[in-house]
C-alpha positions in Angstrom: 0.0 -0.1 0.0 2.6 2.4 0.9 4.5 1.9 -2.3 1.4 2.5 -4.3 0.8 5.7 -2.4 4.4 6.8 -3.2 3.8 5.8 -6.9 0.7 8.1 -7.0 2.7 10.9 -5.3 5.5 10.5 -7.9 3.2 10.0 -10.9 4.7 6.5 -11.6 1.9 5.3 -13.6 3.8 2.0 -15.0 4.3 1.0 -11.4 0.6 1.4 -10.5 -0.5 -0.5 -13.4 2.0 -3.3 -12.6 0.8 -3.5 -9.1 -2.9 -3.8 -10.0 -4.4 -7.2 -10.4 -5.1 -7.9 -14.2 -8.8 -8.7 -13.5 -9.6 -5.1 -12.4 -6.7 -3.1 -13.8 -7.7 -0.2 -16.0 -6.1 -0.4 -19.6 -4.8 3.1 -19.2 -4.3 5.4 -16.1 -4.3 9.2 -16.1 -3.4 10.9 -12.8 -5.1 14.2 -12.1 -3.0 17.1 -11.0 -2.8 16.9 -7.3 -0.1 16.9 -4.6 -0.2 14.1 -2.2 0.8 15.1 1.3 0.1 12.5 3.8 -0.8 8.7 4.2 -2.3 7.2 7.3 -2.6 3.5 7.4 -5.4 2.8 9.9 -5.9 -0.9 9.7 -4.3 -4.0 7.9 -5.2 -7.6 8.0 -4.2 -10.6 6.1 -5.7 -14.1 5.7 -3.5 -16.4 3.6 -3.1 -14.6 0.3 -5.7 -12.0 0.8 -5.2 -8.7 2.4 -7.2 -5.5 3.4 -5.8 -2.1 4.0 -7.8 0.8 5.4 -6.1 4.3 4.9 -6.6 7.9 4.6 -4.5 9.8 2.1 -4.5 13.5 2.0 -3.7 15.6 -1.0 -4.2 19.2 -2.5 -6.0 19.9 -5.6 -6.0 23.5 -6.8 -4.8 24.7 -3.4 -7.8 22.9 -1.7 -7.2 20.2 0.9 -8.9 16.9 0.1 -8.7 13.3 1.5 -9.4 9.8 0.3 -10.6 7.3 2.9 -10.5 3.8 1.4 -10.7 0.3 2.3 -8.5 -1.6 -0.3 -8.5 -5.3 -1.2 -5.2 -7.0 -2.2 -4.2 -10.5 -3.2 -0.7 -12.1 -3.1 0.4 -13.7 -6.4 3.8 -15.2 -7.1 4.9 -13.4 -3.8 3.7 -10.0 -4.9 0.6 -8.0 -3.4 -1.7 -6.8 -6.2 -4.4 -4.1 -5.7 -7.9 -5.5 -6.6 -10.3 -2.8 -5.7 -11.3 -0.4 -2.9 -14.4 1.0 -1.2 -14.2 4.7 -0.5 -16.2 6.6 2.2 -15.9 8.6 5.2 -16.0 6.1 8.0 -14.4 8.3 10.8 
């Protein structure tokens, strides 16, 4: 999760696509102009090769603060964790 956040912050589209599960990965990815400023991982759990990460990521878009609160699902394949999907919402 932290490496995907870093990839978003650095605009590393190839890395993001490479760490996305093929069954849910978009064919192309375009990142909006935003500056990522903080990541808080709130909860993680694993069960075998399945994992869940709840996080809050903060960014600035056009000088306005925004945040993304997501619970993401991952699966481990060939020793690598791949992003499946996430459910967003404000669960504070």
